[in-house]
mmCIF file of the N, C-alpha and C atoms, coordinates in Angstrom:
data_MODEL
# 
_entry.id   MODEL 
# 
loop_
_atom_site.group_PDB 
_atom_site.id 
_atom_site.type_symbol 
_atom_site.label_atom_id 
_atom_site.label_alt_id 
_atom_site.label_comp_id 
_atom_site.label_asym_id 
_atom_site.label_entity_id 
_atom_site.label_seq_id 
_atom_site.pdbx_PDB_ins_code 
_atom_site.Cartn_x 
_atom_site.Cartn_y 
_atom_site.Cartn_z 
_atom_site.occupancy 
_atom_site.B_iso_or_equiv 
_atom_site.pdbx_formal_charge 
_atom_site.auth_seq_id 
_atom_site.auth_comp_id 
_atom_site.auth_asym_id 
_atom_site.auth_atom_id 
_atom_site.pdbx_PDB_model_num 
ATOM 1   N N  . UNK A 1 1  ? -3.526  18.396  7.771   1.00 0.00 ? 1  UNK A N  1 
ATOM 2   C CA . UNK A 1 1  ? -2.757  17.193  7.531   1.00 0.00 ? 1  UNK A CA 1 
ATOM 3   C C  . UNK A 1 1  ? -1.956  16.831  8.772   1.00 0.00 ? 1  UNK A C  1 
ATOM 4   N N  . UNK A 1 2  ? -2.646  16.628  9.851   1.00 0.00 ? 2  UNK A N  1 
ATOM 5   C CA . UNK A 1 2  ? -1.981  16.343  11.110  1.00 0.00 ? 2  UNK A CA 1 
ATOM 6   C C  . UNK A 1 2  ? -1.324  14.961  11.103  1.00 0.00 ? 2  UNK A C  1 
ATOM 7   N N  . UNK A 1 3  ? -2.013  13.980  10.588  1.00 0.00 ? 3  UNK A N  1 
ATOM 8   C CA . UNK A 1 3  ? -1.473  12.622  10.588  1.00 0.00 ? 3  UNK A CA 1 
ATOM 9   C C  . UNK A 1 3  ? -1.327  12.143  9.162   1.00 0.00 ? 3  UNK A C  1 
ATOM 10  N N  . UNK A 1 4  ? -0.346  12.704  8.454   1.00 0.00 ? 4  UNK A N  1 
ATOM 11  C CA . UNK A 1 4  ? -0.146  12.337  7.059   1.00 0.00 ? 4  UNK A CA 1 
ATOM 12  C C  . UNK A 1 4  ? 1.342   12.145  6.775   1.00 0.00 ? 4  UNK A C  1 
ATOM 13  N N  . UNK A 1 5  ? 1.611   11.381  5.718   1.00 0.00 ? 5  UNK A N  1 
ATOM 14  C CA . UNK A 1 5  ? 2.980   11.115  5.300   1.00 0.00 ? 5  UNK A CA 1 
ATOM 15  C C  . UNK A 1 5  ? 3.069   11.263  3.788   1.00 0.00 ? 5  UNK A C  1 
ATOM 16  N N  . UNK A 1 6  ? 4.266   11.495  3.295   1.00 0.00 ? 6  UNK A N  1 
ATOM 17  C CA . UNK A 1 6  ? 4.507   11.595  1.863   1.00 0.00 ? 6  UNK A CA 1 
ATOM 18  C C  . UNK A 1 6  ? 4.574   10.189  1.266   1.00 0.00 ? 6  UNK A C  1 
ATOM 19  N N  . UNK A 1 7  ? 4.321   10.076  -0.031  1.00 0.00 ? 7  UNK A N  1 
ATOM 20  C CA . UNK A 1 7  ? 4.344   8.775   -0.705  1.00 0.00 ? 7  UNK A CA 1 
ATOM 21  C C  . UNK A 1 7  ? 5.713   8.104   -0.597  1.00 0.00 ? 7  UNK A C  1 
ATOM 22  N N  . UNK A 1 8  ? 6.791   8.879   -0.566  1.00 0.00 ? 8  UNK A N  1 
ATOM 23  C CA . UNK A 1 8  ? 8.130   8.288   -0.437  1.00 0.00 ? 8  UNK A CA 1 
ATOM 24  C C  . UNK A 1 8  ? 8.297   7.624   0.928   1.00 0.00 ? 8  UNK A C  1 
ATOM 25  N N  . UNK A 1 9  ? 7.736   8.211   1.976   1.00 0.00 ? 9  UNK A N  1 
ATOM 26  C CA . UNK A 1 9  ? 7.776   7.603   3.303   1.00 0.00 ? 9  UNK A CA 1 
ATOM 27  C C  . UNK A 1 9  ? 6.920   6.340   3.331   1.00 0.00 ? 9  UNK A C  1 
ATOM 28  N N  . UNK A 1 10 ? 5.781   6.377   2.653   1.00 0.00 ? 10 UNK A N  1 
ATOM 29  C CA . UNK A 1 10 ? 4.920   5.190   2.570   1.00 0.00 ? 10 UNK A CA 1 
ATOM 30  C C  . UNK A 1 10 ? 5.639   4.061   1.839   1.00 0.00 ? 10 UNK A C  1 
ATOM 31  N N  . UNK A 1 11 ? 6.358   4.386   0.783   1.00 0.00 ? 11 UNK A N  1 
ATOM 32  C CA . UNK A 1 11 ? 7.128   3.361   0.053   1.00 0.00 ? 11 UNK A CA 1 
ATOM 33  C C  . UNK A 1 11 ? 8.194   2.751   0.947   1.00 0.00 ? 11 UNK A C  1 
ATOM 34  N N  . UNK A 1 12 ? 8.851   3.577   1.757   1.00 0.00 ? 12 UNK A N  1 
ATOM 35  C CA . UNK A 1 12 ? 9.863   3.073   2.687   1.00 0.00 ? 12 UNK A CA 1 
ATOM 36  C C  . UNK A 1 12 ? 9.239   2.127   3.697   1.00 0.00 ? 12 UNK A C  1 
ATOM 37  N N  . UNK A 1 13 ? 8.062   2.481   4.196   1.00 0.00 ? 13 UNK A N  1 
ATOM 38  C CA . UNK A 1 13 ? 7.363   1.619   5.147   1.00 0.00 ? 13 UNK A CA 1 
ATOM 39  C C  . UNK A 1 13 ? 6.997   0.283   4.502   1.00 0.00 ? 13 UNK A C  1 
ATOM 40  N N  . UNK A 1 14 ? 6.531   0.326   3.253   1.00 0.00 ? 14 UNK A N  1 
ATOM 41  C CA . UNK A 1 14 ? 6.140   -0.905  2.560   1.00 0.00 ? 14 UNK A CA 1 
ATOM 42  C C  . UNK A 1 14 ? 7.360   -1.761  2.217   1.00 0.00 ? 14 UNK A C  1 
ATOM 43  N N  . UNK A 1 15 ? 8.470   -1.129  1.848   1.00 0.00 ? 15 UNK A N  1 
ATOM 44  C CA . UNK A 1 15 ? 9.670   -1.868  1.457   1.00 0.00 ? 15 UNK A CA 1 
ATOM 45  C C  . UNK A 1 15 ? 10.435  -2.420  2.654   1.00 0.00 ? 15 UNK A C  1 
ATOM 46  N N  . UNK A 1 16 ? 10.089  -2.011  3.867   1.00 0.00 ? 16 UNK A N  1 
ATOM 47  C CA . UNK A 1 16 ? 10.816  -2.455  5.054   1.00 0.00 ? 16 UNK A CA 1 
ATOM 48  C C  . UNK A 1 16 ? 10.613  -3.945  5.349   1.00 0.00 ? 16 UNK A C  1 
ATOM 49  N N  . UNK A 1 17 ? 9.522   -4.518  4.857   1.00 0.00 ? 17 UNK A N  1 
ATOM 50  C CA . UNK A 1 17 ? 9.242   -5.931  5.109   1.00 0.00 ? 17 UNK A CA 1 
ATOM 51  C C  . UNK A 1 17 ? 8.363   -6.169  6.313   1.00 0.00 ? 17 UNK A C  1 
ATOM 52  N N  . UNK A 1 18 ? 8.038   -5.109  7.050   1.00 0.00 ? 18 UNK A N  1 
ATOM 53  C CA . UNK A 1 18 ? 7.148   -5.234  8.203   1.00 0.00 ? 18 UNK A CA 1 
ATOM 54  C C  . UNK A 1 18 ? 5.695   -5.240  7.739   1.00 0.00 ? 18 UNK A C  1 
ATOM 55  N N  . UNK A 1 19 ? 4.830   -6.015  8.390   1.00 0.00 ? 19 UNK A N  1 
ATOM 56  C CA . UNK A 1 19 ? 3.405   -6.017  8.023   1.00 0.00 ? 19 UNK A CA 1 
ATOM 57  C C  . UNK A 1 19 ? 2.765   -4.654  8.286   1.00 0.00 ? 19 UNK A C  1 
ATOM 58  N N  . UNK A 1 20 ? 1.944   -4.195  7.338   1.00 0.00 ? 20 UNK A N  1 
ATOM 59  C CA . UNK A 1 20 ? 1.248   -2.914  7.447   1.00 0.00 ? 20 UNK A CA 1 
ATOM 60  C C  . UNK A 1 20 ? -0.208  -3.096  7.038   1.00 0.00 ? 20 UNK A C  1 
ATOM 61  N N  . UNK A 1 21 ? -1.019  -2.101  7.361   1.00 0.00 ? 21 UNK A N  1 
ATOM 62  C CA . UNK A 1 21 ? -2.407  -2.035  6.911   1.00 0.00 ? 21 UNK A CA 1 
ATOM 63  C C  . UNK A 1 21 ? -2.481  -0.915  5.884   1.00 0.00 ? 21 UNK A C  1 
ATOM 64  N N  . UNK A 1 22 ? -3.082  -1.195  4.712   1.00 0.00 ? 22 UNK A N  1 
ATOM 65  C CA . UNK A 1 22 ? -3.182  -0.180  3.667   1.00 0.00 ? 22 UNK A CA 1 
ATOM 66  C C  . UNK A 1 22 ? -4.615  -0.089  3.153   1.00 0.00 ? 22 UNK A C  1 
ATOM 67  N N  . UNK A 1 23 ? -4.941  1.093   2.650   1.00 0.00 ? 23 UNK A N  1 
ATOM 68  C CA . UNK A 1 23 ? -6.221  1.327   1.980   1.00 0.00 ? 23 UNK A CA 1 
ATOM 69  C C  . UNK A 1 23 ? -5.903  1.787   0.569   1.00 0.00 ? 23 UNK A C  1 
ATOM 70  N N  . UNK A 1 24 ? -6.603  1.188   -0.416  1.00 0.00 ? 24 UNK A N  1 
ATOM 71  C CA . UNK A 1 24 ? -6.303  1.421   -1.824  1.00 0.00 ? 24 UNK A CA 1 
ATOM 72  C C  . UNK A 1 24 ? -7.605  1.686   -2.572  1.00 0.00 ? 24 UNK A C  1 
ATOM 73  N N  . UNK A 1 25 ? -7.557  2.631   -3.517  1.00 0.00 ? 25 UNK A N  1 
ATOM 74  C CA . UNK A 1 25 ? -8.684  2.818   -4.425  1.00 0.00 ? 25 UNK A CA 1 
ATOM 75  C C  . UNK A 1 25 ? -8.581  1.801   -5.542  1.00 0.00 ? 25 UNK A C  1 
ATOM 76  N N  . UNK A 1 26 ? -9.701  1.130   -5.850  1.00 0.00 ? 26 UNK A N  1 
ATOM 77  C CA . UNK A 1 26 ? -9.763  0.202   -6.976  1.00 0.00 ? 26 UNK A CA 1 
ATOM 78  C C  . UNK A 1 26 ? -10.137 0.975   -8.239  1.00 0.00 ? 26 UNK A C  1 
ATOM 79  N N  . UNK A 1 27 ? -10.078 0.322   -9.387  1.00 0.00 ? 27 UNK A N  1 
ATOM 80  C CA . UNK A 1 27 ? -10.347 0.987   -10.662 1.00 0.00 ? 27 UNK A CA 1 
ATOM 81  C C  . UNK A 1 27 ? -11.791 1.457   -10.787 1.00 0.00 ? 27 UNK A C  1 
ATOM 82  N N  . UNK A 1 28 ? -12.715 0.822   -10.071 1.00 0.00 ? 28 UNK A N  1 
ATOM 83  C CA . UNK A 1 28 ? -14.114 1.248   -10.134 1.00 0.00 ? 28 UNK A CA 1 
ATOM 84  C C  . UNK A 1 28 ? -14.445 2.311   -9.091  1.00 0.00 ? 28 UNK A C  1 
ATOM 85  N N  . UNK A 1 29 ? -13.450 2.755   -8.322  1.00 0.00 ? 29 UNK A N  1 
ATOM 86  C CA . UNK A 1 29 ? -13.654 3.803   -7.334  1.00 0.00 ? 29 UNK A CA 1 
ATOM 87  C C  . UNK A 1 29 ? -13.948 3.307   -5.934  1.00 0.00 ? 29 UNK A C  1 
ATOM 88  N N  . UNK A 1 30 ? -14.127 2.012   -5.779  1.00 0.00 ? 30 UNK A N  1 
ATOM 89  C CA . UNK A 1 30 ? -14.382 1.480   -4.444  1.00 0.00 ? 30 UNK A CA 1 
ATOM 90  C C  . UNK A 1 30 ? -13.071 1.394   -3.658  1.00 0.00 ? 30 UNK A C  1 
ATOM 91  N N  . UNK A 1 31 ? -13.209 1.230   -2.369  1.00 0.00 ? 31 UNK A N  1 
ATOM 92  C CA . UNK A 1 31 ? -12.042 1.199   -1.488  1.00 0.00 ? 31 UNK A CA 1 
ATOM 93  C C  . UNK A 1 31 ? -11.757 -0.236  -1.071  1.00 0.00 ? 31 UNK A C  1 
ATOM 94  N N  . UNK A 1 32 ? -10.492 -0.607  -1.144  1.00 0.00 ? 32 UNK A N  1 
ATOM 95  C CA . UNK A 1 32 ? -10.037 -1.927  -0.744  1.00 0.00 ? 32 UNK A CA 1 
ATOM 96  C C  . UNK A 1 32 ? -9.184  -1.768  0.514   1.00 0.00 ? 32 UNK A C  1 
ATOM 97  N N  . UNK A 1 33 ? -9.608  -2.384  1.601   1.00 0.00 ? 33 UNK A N  1 
ATOM 98  C CA . UNK A 1 33 ? -8.876  -2.341  2.871   1.00 0.00 ? 33 UNK A CA 1 
ATOM 99  C C  . UNK A 1 33 ? -8.074  -3.636  2.991   1.00 0.00 ? 33 UNK A C  1 
ATOM 100 N N  . UNK A 1 34 ? -6.767  -3.509  3.038   1.00 0.00 ? 34 UNK A N  1 
ATOM 101 C CA . UNK A 1 34 ? -5.897  -4.678  3.161   1.00 0.00 ? 34 UNK A CA 1 
ATOM 102 C C  . UNK A 1 34 ? -5.201  -4.622  4.515   1.00 0.00 ? 34 UNK A C  1 
ATOM 103 N N  . UNK A 1 35 ? -5.421  -5.626  5.329   1.00 0.00 ? 35 UNK A N  1 
ATOM 104 C CA . UNK A 1 35 ? -4.867  -5.680  6.679   1.00 0.00 ? 35 UNK A CA 1 
ATOM 105 C C  . UNK A 1 35 ? -3.734  -6.703  6.740   1.00 0.00 ? 35 UNK A C  1 
ATOM 106 N N  . UNK A 1 36 ? -2.675  -6.358  7.442   1.00 0.00 ? 36 UNK A N  1 
ATOM 107 C CA . UNK A 1 36 ? -1.558  -7.264  7.694   1.00 0.00 ? 36 UNK A CA 1 
ATOM 108 C C  . UNK A 1 36 ? -0.950  -7.786  6.387   1.00 0.00 ? 36 UNK A C  1 
ATOM 109 N N  . UNK A 1 37 ? -0.428  -6.862  5.578   1.00 0.00 ? 37 UNK A N  1 
ATOM 110 C CA . UNK A 1 37 ? 0.182   -7.221  4.295   1.00 0.00 ? 37 UNK A CA 1 
ATOM 111 C C  . UNK A 1 37 ? 1.661   -6.864  4.294   1.00 0.00 ? 37 UNK A C  1 
ATOM 112 N N  . UNK A 1 38 ? 2.418   -7.554  3.439   1.00 0.00 ? 38 UNK A N  1 
ATOM 113 C CA . UNK A 1 38 ? 3.813   -7.217  3.205   1.00 0.00 ? 38 UNK A CA 1 
ATOM 114 C C  . UNK A 1 38 ? 4.006   -7.022  1.705   1.00 0.00 ? 38 UNK A C  1 
ATOM 115 N N  . UNK A 1 39 ? 4.950   -6.184  1.354   1.00 0.00 ? 39 UNK A N  1 
ATOM 116 C CA . UNK A 1 39 ? 5.247   -5.934  -0.053  1.00 0.00 ? 39 UNK A CA 1 
ATOM 117 C C  . UNK A 1 39 ? 6.280   -6.945  -0.525  1.00 0.00 ? 39 UNK A C  1 
ATOM 118 N N  . UNK A 1 40 ? 5.990   -7.603  -1.646  1.00 0.00 ? 40 UNK A N  1 
ATOM 119 C CA . UNK A 1 40 ? 6.899   -8.617  -2.178  1.00 0.00 ? 40 UNK A CA 1 
ATOM 120 C C  . UNK A 1 40 ? 7.799   -8.061  -3.278  1.00 0.00 ? 40 UNK A C  1 
ATOM 121 N N  . UNK A 1 41 ? 7.220   -7.307  -4.196  1.00 0.00 ? 41 UNK A N  1 
ATOM 122 C CA . UNK A 1 41 ? 7.967   -6.818  -5.351  1.00 0.00 ? 41 UNK A CA 1 
ATOM 123 C C  . UNK A 1 41 ? 7.452   -5.440  -5.710  1.00 0.00 ? 41 UNK A C  1 
ATOM 124 N N  . UNK A 1 42 ? 8.365   -4.566  -6.159  1.00 0.00 ? 42 UNK A N  1 
ATOM 125 C CA . UNK A 1 42 ? 7.996   -3.203  -6.514  1.00 0.00 ? 42 UNK A CA 1 
ATOM 126 C C  . UNK A 1 42 ? 8.616   -2.868  -7.860  1.00 0.00 ? 42 UNK A C  1 
ATOM 127 N N  . UNK A 1 43 ? 7.816   -2.321  -8.772  1.00 0.00 ? 43 UNK A N  1 
ATOM 128 C CA . UNK A 1 43 ? 8.291   -1.879  -10.078 1.00 0.00 ? 43 UNK A CA 1 
ATOM 129 C C  . UNK A 1 43 ? 8.273   -0.354  -10.107 1.00 0.00 ? 43 UNK A C  1 
ATOM 130 N N  . UNK A 1 44 ? 9.454   0.254   -10.082 1.00 0.00 ? 44 UNK A N  1 
ATOM 131 C CA . UNK A 1 44 ? 9.549   1.711   -10.077 1.00 0.00 ? 44 UNK A CA 1 
ATOM 132 C C  . UNK A 1 44 ? 8.996   2.292   -11.373 1.00 0.00 ? 44 UNK A C  1 
ATOM 133 N N  . UNK A 1 45 ? 9.337   1.696   -12.500 1.00 0.00 ? 45 UNK A N  1 
ATOM 134 C CA . UNK A 1 45 ? 8.894   2.231   -13.794 1.00 0.00 ? 45 UNK A CA 1 
ATOM 135 C C  . UNK A 1 45 ? 7.422   1.948   -14.058 1.00 0.00 ? 45 UNK A C  1 
ATOM 136 N N  . UNK A 1 46 ? 6.924   0.827   -13.586 1.00 0.00 ? 46 UNK A N  1 
ATOM 137 C CA . UNK A 1 46 ? 5.522   0.499   -13.772 1.00 0.00 ? 46 UNK A CA 1 
ATOM 138 C C  . UNK A 1 46 ? 4.612   1.165   -12.751 1.00 0.00 ? 46 UNK A C  1 
ATOM 139 N N  . UNK A 1 47 ? 5.163   1.492   -11.583 1.00 0.00 ? 47 UNK A N  1 
ATOM 140 C CA . UNK A 1 47 ? 4.382   2.138   -10.541 1.00 0.00 ? 47 UNK A CA 1 
ATOM 141 C C  . UNK A 1 47 ? 3.464   1.206   -9.783  1.00 0.00 ? 47 UNK A C  1 
ATOM 142 N N  . UNK A 1 48 ? 3.735   -0.081  -9.790  1.00 0.00 ? 48 UNK A N  1 
ATOM 143 C CA . UNK A 1 48 ? 2.894   -1.050  -9.102  1.00 0.00 ? 48 UNK A CA 1 
ATOM 144 C C  . UNK A 1 48 ? 3.740   -1.901  -8.177  1.00 0.00 ? 48 UNK A C  1 
ATOM 145 N N  . UNK A 1 49 ? 3.088   -2.598  -7.290  1.00 0.00 ? 49 UNK A N  1 
ATOM 146 C CA . UNK A 1 49 ? 3.770   -3.517  -6.383  1.00 0.00 ? 49 UNK A CA 1 
ATOM 147 C C  . UNK A 1 49 ? 2.891   -4.730  -6.130  1.00 0.00 ? 49 UNK A C  1 
ATOM 148 N N  . UNK A 1 50 ? 3.514   -5.853  -5.819  1.00 0.00 ? 50 UNK A N  1 
ATOM 149 C CA . UNK A 1 50 ? 2.806   -7.048  -5.383  1.00 0.00 ? 50 UNK A CA 1 
ATOM 150 C C  . UNK A 1 50 ? 2.815   -7.062  -3.866  1.00 0.00 ? 50 UNK A C  1 
ATOM 151 N N  . UNK A 1 51 ? 1.654   -7.280  -3.277  1.00 0.00 ? 51 UNK A N  1 
ATOM 152 C CA . UNK A 1 51 ? 1.557   -7.399  -1.826  1.00 0.00 ? 51 UNK A CA 1 
ATOM 153 C C  . UNK A 1 51 ? 0.945   -8.751  -1.490  1.00 0.00 ? 51 UNK A C  1 
ATOM 154 N N  . UNK A 1 52 ? 1.343   -9.283  -0.341  1.00 0.00 ? 52 UNK A N  1 
ATOM 155 C CA . UNK A 1 52 ? 0.821   -10.567 0.124   1.00 0.00 ? 52 UNK A CA 1 
ATOM 156 C C  . UNK A 1 52 ? 0.073   -10.343 1.425   1.00 0.00 ? 52 UNK A C  1 
ATOM 157 N N  . UNK A 1 53 ? -1.163  -10.826 1.474   1.00 0.00 ? 53 UNK A N  1 
ATOM 158 C CA . UNK A 1 53 ? -1.970  -10.770 2.687   1.00 0.00 ? 53 UNK A CA 1 
ATOM 159 C C  . UNK A 1 53 ? -1.571  -11.969 3.541   1.00 0.00 ? 53 UNK A C  1 
ATOM 160 N N  . UNK A 1 54 ? -1.006  -11.699 4.701   1.00 0.00 ? 54 UNK A N  1 
ATOM 161 C CA . UNK A 1 54 ? -0.442  -12.773 5.519   1.00 0.00 ? 54 UNK A CA 1 
ATOM 162 C C  . UNK A 1 54 ? -1.489  -13.724 6.075   1.00 0.00 ? 54 UNK A C  1 
ATOM 163 N N  . UNK A 1 55 ? -2.688  -13.243 6.366   1.00 0.00 ? 55 UNK A N  1 
ATOM 164 C CA . UNK A 1 55 ? -3.703  -14.112 6.960   1.00 0.00 ? 55 UNK A CA 1 
ATOM 165 C C  . UNK A 1 55 ? -4.233  -15.154 5.979   1.00 0.00 ? 55 UNK A C  1 
ATOM 166 N N  . UNK A 1 56 ? -4.320  -14.792 4.687   1.00 0.00 ? 56 UNK A N  1 
ATOM 167 C CA . UNK A 1 56 ? -4.881  -15.729 3.711   1.00 0.00 ? 56 UNK A CA 1 
ATOM 168 C C  . UNK A 1 56 ? -3.851  -16.260 2.716   1.00 0.00 ? 56 UNK A C  1 
ATOM 169 N N  . UNK A 1 57 ? -2.704  -15.601 2.595   1.00 0.00 ? 57 UNK A N  1 
ATOM 170 C CA . UNK A 1 57 ? -1.701  -16.015 1.625   1.00 0.00 ? 57 UNK A CA 1 
ATOM 171 C C  . UNK A 1 57 ? -1.969  -15.490 0.223   1.00 0.00 ? 57 UNK A C  1 
ATOM 172 N N  . UNK A 1 58 ? -3.026  -14.697 0.059   1.00 0.00 ? 58 UNK A N  1 
ATOM 173 C CA . UNK A 1 58 ? -3.386  -14.139 -1.243  1.00 0.00 ? 58 UNK A CA 1 
ATOM 174 C C  . UNK A 1 58 ? -2.397  -13.047 -1.655  1.00 0.00 ? 58 UNK A C  1 
ATOM 175 N N  . UNK A 1 59 ? -2.041  -13.020 -2.942  1.00 0.00 ? 59 UNK A N  1 
ATOM 176 C CA . UNK A 1 59 ? -1.174  -11.983 -3.486  1.00 0.00 ? 59 UNK A CA 1 
ATOM 177 C C  . UNK A 1 59 ? -2.001  -11.088 -4.404  1.00 0.00 ? 59 UNK A C  1 
ATOM 178 N N  . UNK A 1 60 ? -1.767  -9.774  -4.323  1.00 0.00 ? 60 UNK A N  1 
ATOM 179 C CA . UNK A 1 60 ? -2.484  -8.798  -5.151  1.00 0.00 ? 60 UNK A CA 1 
ATOM 180 C C  . UNK A 1 60 ? -1.494  -7.819  -5.740  1.00 0.00 ? 60 UNK A C  1 
ATOM 181 N N  . UNK A 1 61 ? -1.814  -7.311  -6.920  1.00 0.00 ? 61 UNK A N  1 
ATOM 182 C CA . UNK A 1 61 ? -1.008  -6.278  -7.562  1.00 0.00 ? 61 UNK A CA 1 
ATOM 183 C C  . UNK A 1 61 ? -1.758  -4.961  -7.409  1.00 0.00 ? 61 UNK A C  1 
ATOM 184 N N  . UNK A 1 62 ? -1.086  -3.952  -6.833  1.00 0.00 ? 62 UNK A N  1 
ATOM 185 C CA . UNK A 1 62 ? -1.705  -2.645  -6.632  1.00 0.00 ? 62 UNK A CA 1 
ATOM 186 C C  . UNK A 1 62 ? -0.786  -1.552  -7.168  1.00 0.00 ? 62 UNK A C  1 
ATOM 187 N N  . UNK A 1 63 ? -1.382  -0.431  -7.542  1.00 0.00 ? 63 UNK A N  1 
ATOM 188 C CA . UNK A 1 63 ? -0.609  0.719   -8.012  1.00 0.00 ? 63 UNK A CA 1 
ATOM 189 C C  . UNK A 1 63 ? -0.296  1.628   -6.839  1.00 0.00 ? 63 UNK A C  1 
ATOM 190 N N  . UNK A 1 64 ? 0.931   2.138   -6.789  1.00 0.00 ? 64 UNK A N  1 
ATOM 191 C CA . UNK A 1 64 ? 1.345   3.001   -5.680  1.00 0.00 ? 64 UNK A CA 1 
ATOM 192 C C  . UNK A 1 64 ? 0.537   4.288   -5.613  1.00 0.00 ? 64 UNK A C  1 
ATOM 193 N N  . UNK A 1 65 ? 0.165   4.842   -6.761  1.00 0.00 ? 65 UNK A N  1 
ATOM 194 C CA . UNK A 1 65 ? -0.566  6.110   -6.764  1.00 0.00 ? 65 UNK A CA 1 
ATOM 195 C C  . UNK A 1 65 ? -1.981  5.954   -6.212  1.00 0.00 ? 65 UNK A C  1 
ATOM 196 N N  . UNK A 1 66 ? -2.470  4.723   -6.087  1.00 0.00 ? 66 UNK A N  1 
ATOM 197 C CA . UNK A 1 66 ? -3.816  4.482   -5.567  1.00 0.00 ? 66 UNK A CA 1 
ATOM 198 C C  . UNK A 1 66 ? -3.838  4.221   -4.063  1.00 0.00 ? 66 UNK A C  1 
ATOM 199 N N  . UNK A 1 67 ? -2.671  4.161   -3.435  1.00 0.00 ? 67 UNK A N  1 
ATOM 200 C CA . UNK A 1 67 ? -2.607  3.976   -1.981  1.00 0.00 ? 67 UNK A CA 1 
ATOM 201 C C  . UNK A 1 67 ? -2.874  5.318   -1.327  1.00 0.00 ? 67 UNK A C  1 
ATOM 202 N N  . UNK A 1 68 ? -3.882  5.388   -0.455  1.00 0.00 ? 68 UNK A N  1 
ATOM 203 C CA . UNK A 1 68 ? -4.177  6.658   0.195   1.00 0.00 ? 68 UNK A CA 1 
ATOM 204 C C  . UNK A 1 68 ? -4.085  6.581   1.718   1.00 0.00 ? 68 UNK A C  1 
ATOM 205 N N  . UNK A 1 69 ? -3.823  5.406   2.279   1.00 0.00 ? 69 UNK A N  1 
ATOM 206 C CA . UNK A 1 69 ? -3.659  5.294   3.722   1.00 0.00 ? 69 UNK A CA 1 
ATOM 207 C C  . UNK A 1 69 ? -2.750  4.107   4.041   1.00 0.00 ? 69 UNK A C  1 
ATOM 208 N N  . UNK A 1 70 ? -1.775  4.350   4.923   1.00 0.00 ? 70 UNK A N  1 
ATOM 209 C CA . UNK A 1 70 ? -0.886  3.298   5.413   1.00 0.00 ? 70 UNK A CA 1 
ATOM 210 C C  . UNK A 1 70 ? -0.857  3.403   6.938   1.00 0.00 ? 70 UNK A C  1 
ATOM 211 N N  . UNK A 1 71 ? -1.247  2.327   7.602   1.00 0.00 ? 71 UNK A N  1 
ATOM 212 C CA . UNK A 1 71 ? -1.282  2.299   9.077   1.00 0.00 ? 71 UNK A CA 1 
ATOM 213 C C  . UNK A 1 71 ? -2.013  3.504   9.648   1.00 0.00 ? 71 UNK A C  1 
ATOM 214 N N  . UNK A 1 72 ? -3.170  3.815   9.116   1.00 0.00 ? 72 UNK A N  1 
ATOM 215 C CA . UNK A 1 72 ? -4.021  4.934   9.566   1.00 0.00 ? 72 UNK A CA 1 
ATOM 216 C C  . UNK A 1 72 ? -3.354  6.297   9.392   1.00 0.00 ? 72 UNK A C  1 
ATOM 217 N N  . UNK A 1 73 ? -2.352  6.398   8.528   1.00 0.00 ? 73 UNK A N  1 
ATOM 218 C CA . UNK A 1 73 ? -1.723  7.665   8.179   1.00 0.00 ? 73 UNK A CA 1 
ATOM 219 C C  . UNK A 1 73 ? -2.096  7.999   6.744   1.00 0.00 ? 73 UNK A C  1 
ATOM 220 N N  . UNK A 1 74 ? -2.641  9.191   6.512   1.00 0.00 ? 74 UNK A N  1 
ATOM 221 C CA . UNK A 1 74 ? -3.019  9.599   5.162   1.00 0.00 ? 74 UNK A CA 1 
ATOM 222 C C  . UNK A 1 74 ? -1.769  9.813   4.311   1.00 0.00 ? 74 UNK A C  1 
ATOM 223 N N  . UNK A 1 75 ? -1.799  9.336   3.073   1.00 0.00 ? 75 UNK A N  1 
ATOM 224 C CA . UNK A 1 75 ? -0.659  9.457   2.160   1.00 0.00 ? 75 UNK A CA 1 
ATOM 225 C C  . UNK A 1 75 ? -0.963  10.553  1.148   1.00 0.00 ? 75 UNK A C  1 
ATOM 226 N N  . UNK A 1 76 ? -0.008  11.472  0.973   1.00 0.00 ? 76 UNK A N  1 
ATOM 227 C CA . UNK A 1 76 ? -0.173  12.515  -0.036  1.00 0.00 ? 76 UNK A CA 1 
ATOM 228 C C  . UNK A 1 76 ? 0.984   12.439  -1.026  1.00 0.00 ? 76 UNK A C  1 
ATOM 229 N N  . UNK A 1 77 ? 0.709   12.955  -2.233  1.00 0.00 ? 77 UNK A N  1 
ATOM 230 C CA . UNK A 1 77 ? 1.726   12.958  -3.286  1.00 0.00 ? 77 UNK A CA 1 
ATOM 231 C C  . UNK A 1 77 ? 2.520   14.190  -3.160  1.00 0.00 ? 77 UNK A C  1 
# 
């Protein structure tokens, strides 16, 4: 785990408001690569967040436990 971070550090990076690149597992097991996104809203009890893709303006809802990479850093629980 040379280049890895804890999920709490990943949450801090997402909540900072700076654009990041994230990789997320979808419900069917495929991988979703999101480039240049910012986090808009986070639900601690629900475990999900809304992210906005800056290049297209699209908003997506993702679960925090499904994030496995932030800025090319592996995320572990």
